[in-house]
N, C-alpha and C positions, 0 to 999 in steps of 0.2 A: 504495500501500499504506499509506504513511503516514497518507493522508487518512481511510483508514478505521480505522486506529488511533487517530487523534485522535476522530475520530465515536465512536468505541466507548467513550474514555475520556470524552467528554463526556457521554454516556448514563448512564456509571456514576456521575459525578458528579451528575448530576441525579438520578437513583434515591436516592443516597446522601440529598440535599437532601430529597428527597421523604419518605423513611422517618424525616426525624428526628422525636421524639414530641411535638415542640411545634408541626409546623407549621403547625396548623390555626391556633394562636394567633397566627402568624405573619401568616399570611394575612388573619385578623380584623383583625388591629392596621393592617395597611396599608391595607386597606379603608377603616377609620376615619379613618385620616392623610391617604388621598386624599381624602374627604370634607370633610375639615376643612381641607384647602388650599385645598380649591373656594371654601369660605366665603370664608378670608383673600383671594384672588385678585380674588373679587368686589368685596371693599370697597376693593381698590386700584384696579381699573379693572373698568368692567362689559365692555367689550369683550373683555378677557383673559380674564374671566371665563366669558363665553360660548364662547371658544375652547378654555378650559380644560375644560369639561364637554363640548365636542364629543369634544375629546382623549383624555379618560379613558374615555369608552364602550367603545374597544379594549379597554381595561387592565381595567375588570370584566369583559369576557368571558375573557381569559385567566386571570383569578384564577378564575374559576368553574371552567374546565377544569382548572387546577392544583389546585385544591382537591379535586376529585373524582378527578383520577389519585393524589394522595396518598390518600385514602382506598382506592382501589380496591387499591393499593400494599400498605398497613398491614393490609387486613382479607381481600386474596384475593376481594373480590365487587365487581363494577361494575356502574352503572345503564347497563341498554340504551337506546340509542339516546339517550346523552346529548348528543353531538354536535349530532345533530339538533336538539333541543329546545333548546340553547343559541343555536345558530344562529338558529332562528323566535325564542327572547326578543329575543337582543342585534341579531341583524341587523335585526328590525323597528323595535327601539329607534333603531338608529343611522339608518335609514330616515327615522324620525320626527324625530330630533334634526337633519339635513341638511336637512329640509322648516322646520322653526323658523329654521334657521342662513338659509335663502332668504327667509323673511319678514321677518328682519331687515335682510338685504341688499337688498329691495326697499324699505325703510322703511315696512312696512305695522305693523312694531312695533318699539319701542326695544329699545336691549339689555339693561335691566333685565328687560323681561318677557320677552324672548327667553332669559335666563339663568334664570328662575323657570320657566319652561315646559321647559325642557332638564332643571333638575333634578328635576321632577316624573315627567317621562319615565323618567328612573334610577331614582328611587325605586321606581317602578311596576314597573318591569324586574327589579330587584333584589330587590324582592319577592316576587316571581313564582317566582324561582328559589329561592327558599325551599322551592317545594314539591318540587323536584328535589335541592336540595343542604343545606336541613336550617335548623337554629333560625338560626345566626348571618348568614345572608343574608336573612331575615325580619327581625333587628336592625338589620343596614345600611339595609335597605329604609325600615324604621320612623324611622332616625336621618334619612335624606335627607327622607322626608314630613314629620317634627319640624321641622326647619329651614328647608324650603322656607316651611313653614306661618308661621315666625316671621320669615322676609324678606317675607311679605305682610302680616303685622298688626302687626308691633313697628318701632318708631322704630332707627334703626343702631346707636346706642350702646346700648340696651337688648338689641338683638337678639344683639349679639356675647356679651353675659355670659349670654344664656338657651341660647344655642348651645353655650357652655363646660359649661354644666350638663347639658345633653342630651347632648351628645358621652359625659360624664365617666359618666352613669348608662349609657348603652347600652354602651360600654366594659365597664363594671363587671359588669353583668347577662351579657354575651357571655362572659366569663371567669369567672364564678362559676356559671352554670347550664348549663354546657359538656355535661352529661351527663342533664339533668333538664329535662324538658318541660311546660309550662304547660297548652297544649292538645294533644288528642289528633294535629290535624294537624301540629302543630310535630315530632312522632316520624316520622322518614322511612319506619319501616317500617309506619305506618298509612295513607301515601298511597296505596300499591298491594295487590292481592290478594295474599293468601299463596299459595304453592306447597307442593306435599305435602310438601317438604323442611324447610318452614318461614323459607325466605327468601323476601324479597317478590318477586312475579310479575313485578317489572320488572328485577329486578337478577338476575343469574347469576354464578356463580364463575368465577374467571378461570384456574383451573388444571383 
């Protein structure tokens, strides 16, 4: 009986957290920080950087699910088949990351090349998640693409300074244009066919 009570209490606490009016901001900032930490780890050790990007893949998946759950609780609508979409996105990304890790383990590529390839895989997956999850996931994907590009094209000392500029710009955009959209595809409701009641065809009321 006590275990059920504790489980209910934990669920209520989680719901209270997800109902926080600024939960989207917190998730967005957390993703930015996780991306920035990855850049720092790569500068300390290429091997640890590779392991970090491998470990962060499930974290990005969980953040995607939590973000959508928060939206569902706050708006009363949910995206149909979200778990399936995200499992396809992040499951395939994780398999790709494992294969890159095996390439490094068999010494076919070095840790630097492996880290950058994993970085690009995560950028691509995060950007695709924006189709379902909205503008901020596009922005995190763009951030990862940009920092990967800088890692490839610039020297280490200059690279870090440019990374900080890109991270600051993406963070500002994510917080500034929370409810504004630059292109139609960035607006979630434009990604799906409208249903008769005005809601997107791939979303439904939870009640």
